[in-house]
N, CA, C and O atoms as CSV, one atom per row, in Angstrom:
chain,resi,resn,atom,element,x,y,z
A,1,UNK,N,N,288.431,278.892,85.872
A,1,UNK,CA,C,287.854,279.667,84.779
A,1,UNK,C,C,288.310,279.078,83.441
A,1,UNK,O,O,289.445,278.620,83.308
A,2,UNK,N,N,287.428,279.097,82.475
A,2,UNK,CA,C,287.729,278.539,81.157
A,2,UNK,C,C,288.830,279.341,80.471
A,2,UNK,O,O,289.025,280.525,80.744
A,3,UNK,N,N,289.535,278.669,79.584
A,3,UNK,CA,C,290.626,279.316,78.855
A,3,UNK,C,C,290.097,280.113,77.669
A,3,UNK,O,O,288.962,279.931,77.227
A,4,UNK,N,N,290.958,281.009,77.162
A,4,UNK,CA,C,290.632,281.807,75.989
A,4,UNK,C,C,290.282,280.882,74.848
A,4,UNK,O,O,290.952,279.855,74.730
A,5,UNK,N,N,289.335,281.125,74.016
A,5,UNK,CA,C,288.481,282.316,73.918
A,5,UNK,C,C,287.189,282.208,74.713
A,5,UNK,O,O,286.349,283.107,74.656
A,6,UNK,N,N,287.020,281.116,75.456
A,6,UNK,CA,C,285.732,280.835,76.085
A,6,UNK,C,C,285.389,281.767,77.243
A,6,UNK,O,O,284.237,281.806,77.675
A,7,UNK,N,N,286.353,282.509,77.748
A,7,UNK,CA,C,286.089,283.421,78.857
A,7,UNK,C,C,285.907,284.856,78.378
A,7,UNK,O,O,286.055,285.791,79.166
A,8,UNK,N,N,285.590,285.045,77.103
A,8,UNK,CA,C,285.429,286.398,76.551
A,8,UNK,C,C,283.956,286.714,76.294
A,8,UNK,O,O,283.130,285.814,76.138
A,9,UNK,N,N,283.650,287.996,76.253
A,9,UNK,CA,C,282.289,288.447,75.925
A,9,UNK,C,C,281.955,288.093,74.476
A,9,UNK,O,O,280.805,287.791,74.157
A,10,UNK,N,N,282.954,288.131,73.606
A,10,UNK,CA,C,282.734,287.787,72.192
A,10,UNK,C,C,282.263,286.346,72.069
A,10,UNK,O,O,281.314,286.071,71.334
A,11,UNK,N,N,282.910,285.418,72.777
A,11,UNK,CA,C,282.492,284.017,72.716
A,11,UNK,C,C,281.090,283.846,73.314
A,11,UNK,O,O,280.270,283.101,72.777
A,12,UNK,N,N,280.826,284.527,74.406
A,12,UNK,CA,C,279.521,284.435,75.056
A,12,UNK,C,C,278.405,284.844,74.091
A,12,UNK,O,O,277.376,284.174,74.008
A,13,UNK,N,N,278.611,285.944,73.363
A,13,UNK,CA,C,277.611,286.400,72.380
A,13,UNK,C,C,277.488,285.407,71.220
A,13,UNK,O,O,276.381,285.092,70.784
A,14,UNK,N,N,278.632,284.915,70.721
A,14,UNK,CA,C,278.628,283.961,69.605
A,14,UNK,C,C,277.934,282.669,70.017
A,14,UNK,O,O,277.136,282.125,69.254
A,15,UNK,N,N,278.228,282.175,71.210
A,15,UNK,CA,C,277.612,280.953,71.721
A,15,UNK,C,C,276.098,281.109,71.815
A,15,UNK,O,O,275.349,280.243,71.363
A,16,UNK,N,N,275.655,282.211,72.400
A,16,UNK,CA,C,274.227,282.459,72.559
A,16,UNK,C,C,273.536,282.554,71.196
A,16,UNK,O,O,272.453,282.000,71.006
A,17,UNK,N,N,274.157,283.247,70.262
A,17,UNK,CA,C,273.579,283.384,68.914
A,17,UNK,C,C,273.520,282.031,68.219
A,17,UNK,O,O,272.536,281.716,67.550
A,18,UNK,N,N,274.572,281.232,68.375
A,18,UNK,CA,C,274.588,279.924,67.702
A,18,UNK,C,C,273.528,278.993,68.295
A,18,UNK,O,O,272.854,278.280,67.551
A,19,UNK,N,N,273.373,278.989,69.597
A,19,UNK,CA,C,272.351,278.147,70.220
A,19,UNK,C,C,270.947,278.573,69.803
A,19,UNK,O,O,270.038,277.744,69.763
A,20,UNK,N,N,270.759,279.852,69.494
A,20,UNK,CA,C,269.437,280.278,69.018
A,20,UNK,C,C,269.205,279.825,67.574
A,20,UNK,O,O,268.066,279.575,67.179
A,21,UNK,N,N,270.280,279.718,66.783
A,21,UNK,CA,C,270.168,279.226,65.403
A,21,UNK,C,C,270.075,277.709,65.325
A,21,UNK,O,O,269.369,277.169,64.473
A,22,UNK,N,N,270.783,277.026,66.206
A,22,UNK,CA,C,270.812,275.563,66.231
A,22,UNK,C,C,270.553,275.102,67.674
A,22,UNK,O,O,271.490,274.768,68.398
A,23,UNK,N,N,269.272,275.086,68.088
A,23,UNK,CA,C,268.965,274.804,69.492
A,23,UNK,C,C,268.999,273.326,69.879
A,23,UNK,O,O,268.981,273.003,71.066
A,24,UNK,N,N,269.046,272.422,68.894
A,24,UNK,CA,C,269.037,270.985,69.196
A,24,UNK,C,C,270.416,270.374,68.999
A,24,UNK,O,O,271.203,270.837,68.173
A,25,UNK,N,N,270.695,269.339,69.760
A,25,UNK,CA,C,271.979,268.647,69.721
A,25,UNK,C,C,272.153,267.894,68.402
A,25,UNK,O,O,271.281,267.121,68.007
A,26,UNK,N,N,273.286,268.121,67.720
A,26,UNK,CA,C,273.580,267.410,66.468
A,26,UNK,C,C,273.775,265.917,66.689
A,26,UNK,O,O,273.310,265.102,65.893
A,27,UNK,N,N,274.454,265.564,67.755
A,27,UNK,CA,C,274.711,264.155,68.037
A,27,UNK,C,C,273.418,263.390,68.268
A,27,UNK,O,O,273.241,262.288,67.748
A,28,UNK,N,N,272.522,263.967,69.042
A,28,UNK,CA,C,271.236,263.316,69.293
A,28,UNK,C,C,270.398,263.274,68.028
A,28,UNK,O,O,269.699,262.289,67.787
A,29,UNK,N,N,270.452,264.318,67.218
A,29,UNK,CA,C,269.684,264.344,65.969
A,29,UNK,C,C,270.117,263.205,65.052
A,29,UNK,O,O,269.277,262.596,64.390
A,30,UNK,N,N,271.420,262.906,65.004
A,30,UNK,CA,C,271.912,261.792,64.194
A,30,UNK,C,C,271.373,260.461,64.690
A,30,UNK,O,O,271.243,259.508,63.922
A,31,UNK,N,N,271.061,260.401,65.980
A,31,UNK,CA,C,270.524,259.174,66.570
A,31,UNK,C,C,268.997,259.171,66.559
A,31,UNK,O,O,268.376,258.240,67.071
A,32,UNK,N,N,268.388,260.210,65.979
A,32,UNK,CA,C,266.937,260.267,65.888
A,32,UNK,C,C,266.247,260.797,67.133
A,32,UNK,O,O,265.054,260.567,67.330
A,33,UNK,N,N,266.996,261.509,67.978
A,33,UNK,CA,C,266.424,262.076,69.201
A,33,UNK,C,C,266.434,263.596,69.109
A,33,UNK,O,O,267.274,264.179,68.423
A,34,UNK,N,N,265.505,264.227,69.798
A,34,UNK,CA,C,265.464,265.690,69.874
A,34,UNK,C,C,265.834,266.088,71.293
A,34,UNK,O,O,265.049,265.912,72.224
A,35,UNK,N,N,267.039,266.627,71.447
A,35,UNK,CA,C,267.542,267.017,72.765
A,35,UNK,C,C,268.041,268.458,72.681
A,35,UNK,O,O,268.780,268.800,71.759
A,36,UNK,N,N,267.649,269.300,73.627
A,36,UNK,CA,C,268.163,270.673,73.615
A,36,UNK,C,C,269.687,270.683,73.767
A,36,UNK,O,O,270.252,269.929,74.559
A,37,UNK,N,N,270.327,271.541,73.002
A,37,UNK,CA,C,271.785,271.701,73.093
A,37,UNK,C,C,272.104,272.744,74.156
A,37,UNK,O,O,271.338,273.682,74.374
A,38,UNK,N,N,273.245,272.567,74.813
A,38,UNK,CA,C,273.704,273.562,75.782
A,38,UNK,C,C,275.194,273.850,75.633
A,38,UNK,O,O,275.770,274.608,76.414
A,39,UNK,N,N,275.816,273.235,74.616
A,39,UNK,CA,C,277.248,273.403,74.390
A,39,UNK,C,C,277.483,273.732,72.911
A,39,UNK,O,O,276.877,273.128,72.026
A,40,UNK,N,N,278.360,274.684,72.664
A,40,UNK,CA,C,278.734,275.032,71.290
A,40,UNK,C,C,280.176,274.598,71.090
A,40,UNK,O,O,281.052,274.915,71.894
A,41,UNK,N,N,280.410,273.868,70.009
A,41,UNK,CA,C,281.713,273.264,69.747
A,41,UNK,C,C,282.274,273.781,68.431
A,41,UNK,O,O,281.529,274.031,67.484
A,42,UNK,N,N,283.589,273.939,68.379
A,42,UNK,CA,C,284.268,274.280,67.126
A,42,UNK,C,C,284.335,273.018,66.265
A,42,UNK,O,O,284.799,271.981,66.738
A,43,UNK,N,N,283.886,273.087,65.022
A,43,UNK,CA,C,283.975,271.931,64.125
A,43,UNK,C,C,285.442,271.634,63.839
A,43,UNK,O,O,285.869,270.480,63.873
A,44,UNK,N,N,286.207,272.683,63.557
A,44,UNK,CA,C,287.663,272.526,63.414
A,44,UNK,C,C,288.288,273.116,64.680
A,44,UNK,O,O,288.262,274.330,64.881
A,45,UNK,N,N,288.850,272.255,65.532
A,45,UNK,CA,C,289.397,272.742,66.807
A,45,UNK,C,C,290.451,273.839,66.622
A,45,UNK,O,O,291.202,273.843,65.647
A,46,UNK,N,N,290.485,274.749,67.563
A,46,UNK,CA,C,291.484,275.825,67.545
A,46,UNK,C,C,292.877,275.208,67.541
A,46,UNK,O,O,293.782,275.721,66.883
A,47,UNK,N,N,293.053,274.108,68.273
A,47,UNK,CA,C,294.364,273.444,68.341
A,47,UNK,C,C,294.793,272.848,67.004
A,47,UNK,O,O,295.971,272.549,66.805
A,48,UNK,N,N,293.834,272.675,66.082
A,48,UNK,CA,C,294.156,272.170,64.739
A,48,UNK,C,C,294.102,273.278,63.696
A,48,UNK,O,O,293.976,273.000,62.503
A,49,UNK,N,N,294.195,274.528,64.134
A,49,UNK,CA,C,294.212,275.652,63.201
A,49,UNK,C,C,292.868,276.294,62.956
A,49,UNK,O,O,292.749,277.158,62.088
A,50,UNK,N,N,291.848,275.891,63.703
A,50,UNK,CA,C,290.527,276.499,63.543
A,50,UNK,C,C,290.489,277.903,64.113
A,50,UNK,O,O,291.291,278.263,64.974
A,51,UNK,N,N,289.545,278.690,63.619
A,51,UNK,CA,C,289.382,280.060,64.102
A,51,UNK,C,C,288.789,280.059,65.507
A,51,UNK,O,O,287.973,279.199,65.840
A,52,UNK,N,N,289.194,281.012,66.322
A,52,UNK,CA,C,288.649,281.118,67.677
A,52,UNK,C,C,287.179,281.538,67.640
A,52,UNK,O,O,286.370,281.062,68.436
A,53,UNK,N,N,286.843,282.433,66.710
A,53,UNK,CA,C,285.482,282.943,66.587
A,53,UNK,C,C,285.011,282.748,65.144
A,53,UNK,O,O,284.918,283.716,64.390
A,54,UNK,N,N,284.713,281.509,64.756
A,54,UNK,CA,C,284.312,281.249,63.372
A,54,UNK,C,C,282.869,281.685,63.108
A,54,UNK,O,O,282.138,282.059,64.026
A,55,UNK,N,N,282.479,281.629,61.837
A,55,UNK,CA,C,281.073,281.866,61.505
A,55,UNK,C,C,280.269,280.674,62.024
A,55,UNK,O,O,280.840,279.693,62.499
A,56,UNK,N,N,278.970,280.765,61.933
A,56,UNK,CA,C,278.122,279.682,62.449
A,56,UNK,C,C,278.342,278.370,61.702
A,56,UNK,O,O,278.069,277.301,62.248
A,57,UNK,N,N,278.827,278.431,60.474
A,57,UNK,CA,C,279.143,277.207,59.724
A,57,UNK,C,C,280.292,276.434,60.376
A,57,UNK,O,O,280.430,275.232,60.150
A,58,UNK,N,N,281.102,277.095,61.167
A,58,UNK,CA,C,282.244,276.468,61.817
A,58,UNK,C,C,281.950,276.009,63.239
A,58,UNK,O,O,282.857,275.614,63.972
A,59,UNK,N,N,280.679,276.063,63.623
A,59,UNK,CA,C,280.280,275.682,64.976
A,59,UNK,C,C,279.204,274.601,64.940
A,59,UNK,O,O,278.492,274.459,63.946
A,60,UNK,N,N,279.092,273.853,66.010
A,60,UNK,CA,C,278.064,272.820,66.133
A,60,UNK,C,C,277.521,272.826,67.553
A,60,UNK,O,O,278.264,273.037,68.512
A,61,UNK,N,N,276.217,272.591,67.679
A,61,UNK,CA,C,275.561,272.545,68.984
A,61,UNK,C,C,275.436,271.102,69.454
A,61,UNK,O,O,275.088,270.214,68.676
A,62,UNK,N,N,275.724,270.874,70.747
A,62,UNK,CA,C,275.639,269.540,71.342
A,62,UNK,C,C,275.051,269.628,72.740
A,62,UNK,O,O,275.111,270.677,73.382
A,63,UNK,N,N,274.480,268.521,73.212
A,63,UNK,CA,C,274.144,268.399,74.631
A,63,UNK,C,C,275.451,267.996,75.333
A,63,UNK,O,O,276.422,267.620,74.677
A,64,UNK,N,N,275.465,268.077,76.641
A,64,UNK,CA,C,276.702,267.775,77.363
A,64,UNK,C,C,277.206,266.342,77.113
A,64,UNK,O,O,278.395,266.166,76.845
A,65,UNK,N,N,276.337,265.302,77.190
A,65,UNK,CA,C,276.840,263.938,76.958
A,65,UNK,C,C,277.429,263.732,75.556
A,65,UNK,O,O,278.460,263.075,75.409
A,66,UNK,N,N,276.781,264.289,74.533
A,66,UNK,CA,C,277.305,264.124,73.167
A,66,UNK,C,C,278.623,264.874,72.985
A,66,UNK,O,O,279.539,264.378,72.329
A,67,UNK,N,N,278.715,266.072,73.568
A,67,UNK,CA,C,279.964,266.822,73.458
A,67,UNK,C,C,281.095,266.095,74.182
A,67,UNK,O,O,282.221,266.042,73.687
A,68,UNK,N,N,280.796,265.540,75.342
A,68,UNK,CA,C,281.814,264.797,76.089
A,68,UNK,C,C,282.277,263.575,75.303
A,68,UNK,O,O,283.471,263.278,75.259
A,69,UNK,N,N,281.335,262.865,74.683
A,69,UNK,CA,C,281.692,261.682,73.890
A,69,UNK,C,C,282.537,262.071,72.684
A,69,UNK,O,O,283.496,261.375,72.354
A,70,UNK,N,N,282.194,263.177,72.020
A,70,UNK,CA,C,282.969,263.648,70.873
A,70,UNK,C,C,284.376,264.033,71.317
A,70,UNK,O,O,285.352,263.677,70.658
A,71,UNK,N,N,284.487,264.747,72.414
A,71,UNK,CA,C,285.788,265.169,72.928
A,71,UNK,C,C,286.627,263.962,73.324
A,71,UNK,O,O,287.839,263.956,73.106
A,72,UNK,N,N,286.003,262.944,73.901
A,72,UNK,CA,C,286.737,261.745,74.324
A,72,UNK,C,C,287.308,260.977,73.139
A,72,UNK,O,O,288.302,260.265,73.287
A,73,UNK,N,N,286.692,261.111,71.959
A,73,UNK,CA,C,287.209,260.441,70.763
A,73,UNK,C,C,288.437,261.161,70.205
A,73,UNK,O,O,289.106,260.633,69.317
A,74,UNK,N,N,288.737,262.334,70.701
A,74,UNK,CA,C,289.921,263.059,70.269
A,74,UNK,C,C,289.564,264.335,69.547
A,74,UNK,O,O,288.449,264.497,69.052
A,75,UNK,N,N,290.521,265.237,69.492
A,75,UNK,CA,C,290.287,266.540,68.871
A,75,UNK,C,C,289.921,266.410,67.408
A,75,UNK,O,O,289.226,267.269,66.865
A,76,UNK,N,N,290.375,265.355,66.766
A,76,UNK,CA,C,290.113,265.190,65.341
A,76,UNK,C,C,288.744,264.604,65.050
A,76,UNK,O,O,288.405,264.411,63.882
A,77,UNK,N,N,287.951,264.317,66.062
A,77,UNK,CA,C,286.657,263.661,65.850
A,77,UNK,C,C,285.676,264.536,65.083
A,77,UNK,O,O,284.672,264.035,64.576
A,78,UNK,N,N,285.941,265.811,64.989
A,78,UNK,CA,C,285.027,266.686,64.261
A,78,UNK,C,C,285.231,266.630,62.768
A,78,UNK,O,O,284.507,265.920,62.069
A,79,UNK,N,N,286.204,267.366,62.266
A,79,UNK,CA,C,286.390,267.499,60.822
A,79,UNK,C,C,287.170,266.338,60.223
A,79,UNK,O,O,286.991,266.013,59.049
A,80,UNK,N,N,288.017,265.721,61.001
A,80,UNK,CA,C,288.866,264.638,60.499
A,80,UNK,C,C,288.468,263.351,61.207
A,80,UNK,O,O,288.143,263.385,62.394
A,81,UNK,N,N,288.485,262.238,60.524
A,81,UNK,CA,C,288.077,260.938,61.069
A,81,UNK,C,C,288.905,260.574,62.296
A,81,UNK,O,O,290.135,260.590,62.250
A,82,UNK,N,N,288.234,260.251,63.380
A,82,UNK,CA,C,288.892,259.814,64.604
A,82,UNK,C,C,289.263,258.343,64.487
A,82,UNK,O,O,288.623,257.588,63.756
A,83,UNK,N,N,290.289,257.947,65.204
A,83,UNK,CA,C,290.646,256.528,65.225
A,83,UNK,C,C,289.745,255.758,66.181
A,83,UNK,O,O,289.706,254.528,66.146
A,84,UNK,N,N,289.020,256.477,67.033
A,84,UNK,CA,C,288.099,255.831,67.961
A,84,UNK,C,C,286.694,255.887,67.368
A,84,UNK,O,O,286.249,256.953,66.941
A,85,UNK,N,N,285.992,254.761,67.335
A,85,UNK,CA,C,284.651,254.754,66.734
A,85,UNK,C,C,283.626,255.499,67.586
A,85,UNK,O,O,283.771,255.611,68.803
A,86,UNK,N,N,282.606,255.995,66.932
A,86,UNK,CA,C,281.499,256.619,67.647
A,86,UNK,C,C,280.572,255.513,68.117
A,86,UNK,O,O,280.149,254.678,67.317
A,87,UNK,N,N,280.254,255.494,69.388
A,87,UNK,CA,C,279.421,254.437,69.965
A,87,UNK,C,C,277.953,254.817,69.890
A,87,UNK,O,O,277.595,255.994,69.880
A,88,UNK,N,N,277.107,253.787,69.837
A,88,UNK,CA,C,275.670,253.994,69.877
A,88,UNK,C,C,275.002,253.720,68.549
A,88,UNK,O,O,275.658,253.530,67.524
A,89,UNK,N,N,273.679,253.704,68.591
A,89,UNK,CA,C,272.862,253.425,67.415
A,89,UNK,C,C,271.778,254.481,67.280
A,89,UNK,O,O,271.415,255.150,68.249
A,90,UNK,N,N,271.261,254.622,66.046
A,90,UNK,CA,C,270.134,255.517,65.843
A,90,UNK,C,C,268.844,254.786,66.215
A,90,UNK,O,O,268.893,253.650,66.685
A,91,UNK,N,N,267.694,255.424,66.010
A,91,UNK,CA,C,266.426,254.820,66.411
A,91,UNK,C,C,266.093,253.567,65.609
A,91,UNK,O,O,265.248,252.778,66.033
A,92,UNK,N,N,266.734,253.365,64.461
A,92,UNK,CA,C,266.509,252.174,63.640
A,92,UNK,C,C,267.497,251.053,63.947
A,92,UNK,O,O,267.437,249.986,63.336
A,93,UNK,N,N,268.405,251.293,64.892
A,93,UNK,CA,C,269.380,250.278,65.259
A,93,UNK,C,C,270.649,250.311,64.441
A,93,UNK,O,O,271.511,249.449,64.612
A,94,UNK,N,N,270.789,251.293,63.547
A,94,UNK,CA,C,272.015,251.409,62.742
A,94,UNK,C,C,273.089,252.105,63.573
A,94,UNK,O,O,272.795,253.071,64.278
A,95,UNK,N,N,274.328,251.625,63.496
A,95,UNK,CA,C,275.424,252.256,64.249
A,95,UNK,C,C,275.625,253.713,63.824
A,95,UNK,O,O,275.490,254.045,62.647
A,96,UNK,N,N,275.946,254.573,64.782
A,96,UNK,CA,C,276.205,255.976,64.492
A,96,UNK,C,C,277.548,256.176,63.807
A,96,UNK,O,O,277.727,257.148,63.073
A,97,UNK,N,N,278.487,255.275,64.035
A,97,UNK,CA,C,279.810,255.384,63.432
A,97,UNK,C,C,279.703,255.161,61.930
A,97,UNK,O,O,279.320,254.071,61.505
A,98,UNK,N,N,280.032,256.171,61.103
A,98,UNK,CA,C,279.895,256.014,59.656
A,98,UNK,C,C,280.827,254.953,59.073
A,98,UNK,O,O,280.605,254.497,57.951
A,99,UNK,N,N,281.860,254.552,59.807
A,99,UNK,CA,C,282.795,253.546,59.312
A,99,UNK,C,C,282.476,252.141,59.821
A,99,UNK,O,O,283.240,251.208,59.573
A,100,UNK,N,N,281.368,251.979,60.522
A,100,UNK,CA,C,280.988,250.657,61.028
A,100,UNK,C,C,280.737,249.710,59.850
A,100,UNK,O,O,280.201,250.130,58.825
A,101,UNK,N,N,281.120,248.439,59.989
A,101,UNK,CA,C,281.007,247.500,58.868
A,101,UNK,C,C,279.563,247.295,58.407
A,101,UNK,O,O,279.351,246.939,57.248
A,102,UNK,N,N,278.583,247.499,59.250
A,102,UNK,CA,C,277.198,247.387,58.804
A,102,UNK,C,C,276.868,248.487,57.809
A,102,UNK,O,O,276.179,248.250,56.817
A,103,UNK,N,N,277.364,249.692,58.075
A,103,UNK,CA,C,277.113,250.803,57.147
A,103,UNK,C,C,277.868,250.594,55.840
A,103,UNK,O,O,277.359,250.917,54.767
A,104,UNK,N,N,279.075,250.055,55.930
A,104,UNK,CA,C,279.857,249.790,54.716
A,104,UNK,C,C,279.160,248.756,53.847
A,104,UNK,O,O,279.185,248.858,52.620
A,105,UNK,N,N,278.533,247.752,54.478
A,105,UNK,CA,C,277.877,246.714,53.690
A,105,UNK,C,C,276.676,247.275,52.937
A,105,UNK,O,O,276.299,246.726,51.902
A,106,UNK,N,N,276.065,248.349,53.425
A,106,UNK,CA,C,274.951,248.975,52.718
A,106,UNK,C,C,275.417,249.681,51.459
A,106,UNK,O,O,274.662,249.807,50.495
A,107,UNK,N,N,276.673,250.144,51.465
A,107,UNK,CA,C,277.218,250.850,50.304
A,107,UNK,C,C,277.855,249.897,49.304
A,107,UNK,O,O,278.189,250.292,48.187
A,108,UNK,N,N,278.022,248.639,49.706
A,108,UNK,CA,C,278.692,247.670,48.831
A,108,UNK,C,C,277.797,247.320,47.646
A,108,UNK,O,O,276.592,247.570,47.663
A,109,UNK,N,N,278.404,246.743,46.628
A,109,UNK,CA,C,277.636,246.348,45.445
A,109,UNK,C,C,276.698,245.197,45.808
A,109,UNK,O,O,276.980,244.446,46.742
A,110,UNK,N,N,275.583,245.047,45.079
A,110,UNK,CA,C,274.641,243.980,45.397
A,110,UNK,C,C,275.276,242.608,45.193
A,110,UNK,O,O,276.205,242.467,44.398
A,111,UNK,N,N,274.784,241.602,45.904
A,111,UNK,CA,C,275.341,240.259,45.753
A,111,UNK,C,C,275.253,239.790,44.306
A,111,UNK,O,O,274.323,240.136,43.578
A,112,UNK,N,N,276.232,239.003,43.909
A,112,UNK,CA,C,276.282,238.528,42.527
A,112,UNK,C,C,275.060,237.688,42.168
A,112,UNK,O,O,274.597,237.749,41.028
A,113,UNK,N,N,274.529,236.914,43.093
A,113,UNK,CA,C,273.370,236.073,42.809
A,113,UNK,C,C,272.181,236.938,42.393
A,113,UNK,O,O,271.464,236.591,41.455
A,114,UNK,N,N,271.967,238.055,43.081
A,114,UNK,CA,C,270.851,238.936,42.734
A,114,UNK,C,C,271.054,239.525,41.344
A,114,UNK,O,O,270.104,239.619,40.567
A,115,UNK,N,N,272.282,239.919,41.023
A,115,UNK,CA,C,272.571,240.464,39.697
A,115,UNK,C,C,272.362,239.392,38.630
A,115,UNK,O,O,271.877,239.701,37.542
A,116,UNK,N,N,272.718,238.134,38.921
A,116,UNK,CA,C,272.548,237.039,37.973
A,116,UNK,C,C,271.065,236.796,37.691
A,116,UNK,O,O,270.664,236.637,36.538
A,117,UNK,N,N,270.252,236.767,38.756
A,117,UNK,CA,C,268.816,236.538,38.593
A,117,UNK,C,C,268.188,237.661,37.785
A,117,UNK,O,O,267.365,237.409,36.905
A,118,UNK,N,N,268.573,238.906,38.077
A,118,UNK,CA,C,268.030,240.042,37.342
A,118,UNK,C,C,268.417,239.941,35.868
A,118,UNK,O,O,267.592,240.222,34.998
A,119,UNK,N,N,269.642,239.550,35.577
A,119,UNK,CA,C,270.109,239.370,34.204
A,119,UNK,C,C,269.279,238.315,33.485
A,119,UNK,O,O,268.899,238.502,32.329
A,120,UNK,N,N,268.996,237.209,34.164
A,120,UNK,CA,C,268.232,236.121,33.562
A,120,UNK,C,C,266.809,236.555,33.229
A,120,UNK,O,O,266.269,236.185,32.187
A,121,UNK,N,N,266.203,237.346,34.121
A,121,UNK,CA,C,264.848,237.803,33.895
A,121,UNK,C,C,264.781,238.733,32.685
A,121,UNK,O,O,263.848,238.652,31.886
A,122,UNK,N,N,265.763,239.607,32.552
A,122,UNK,CA,C,265.805,240.526,31.422
A,122,UNK,C,C,266.032,239.744,30.128
A,122,UNK,O,O,265.377,240.010,29.120
A,123,UNK,N,N,266.961,238.779,30.152
A,123,UNK,CA,C,267.281,237.987,28.956
A,123,UNK,C,C,266.075,237.177,28.506
A,123,UNK,O,O,265.761,237.154,27.316
A,124,UNK,N,N,265.394,236.514,29.433
A,124,UNK,CA,C,264.239,235.683,29.077
A,124,UNK,C,C,263.080,236.535,28.600
A,124,UNK,O,O,262.298,236.099,27.756
A,125,UNK,N,N,262.959,237.743,29.127
A,125,UNK,CA,C,261.872,238.621,28.698
A,125,UNK,C,C,262.036,239.070,27.255
A,125,UNK,O,O,261.044,239.337,26.576
A,126,UNK,N,N,263.275,239.159,26.774
A,126,UNK,CA,C,263.548,239.625,25.416
A,126,UNK,C,C,263.314,238.520,24.388
A,126,UNK,O,O,263.049,238.823,23.224
A,127,UNK,N,N,263.403,237.254,24.779
A,127,UNK,CA,C,263.255,236.146,23.838
A,127,UNK,C,C,261.847,235.902,23.544
A,127,UNK,O,O,261.526,235.003,22.767
């Protein structure tokens, strides 16, 4: 049998209500897929000081594979950055891990050559 609070009527009602509000898996949605959720997860784990019965803002819906993958990355994989990367890609081929170097390169400043060419075009246009 599951441990407290998951074996209570209060959790059962909260879980059912949350799945009706958020019926699709968050993990799959990030990857561009629509998958029904069947698991409700605490965003801030109880073991890290999270509430046992938080409001819906403190909960997230997942399918079983996504919840298992999140749990395998460690308890901190929700609210705090995990040391283990999130595996997989979205439908466009971009890594799901927000810290992946491909995603970082998108946030980086534009190459200097492009900035130089743009500067030259503006300067020549003014003359």
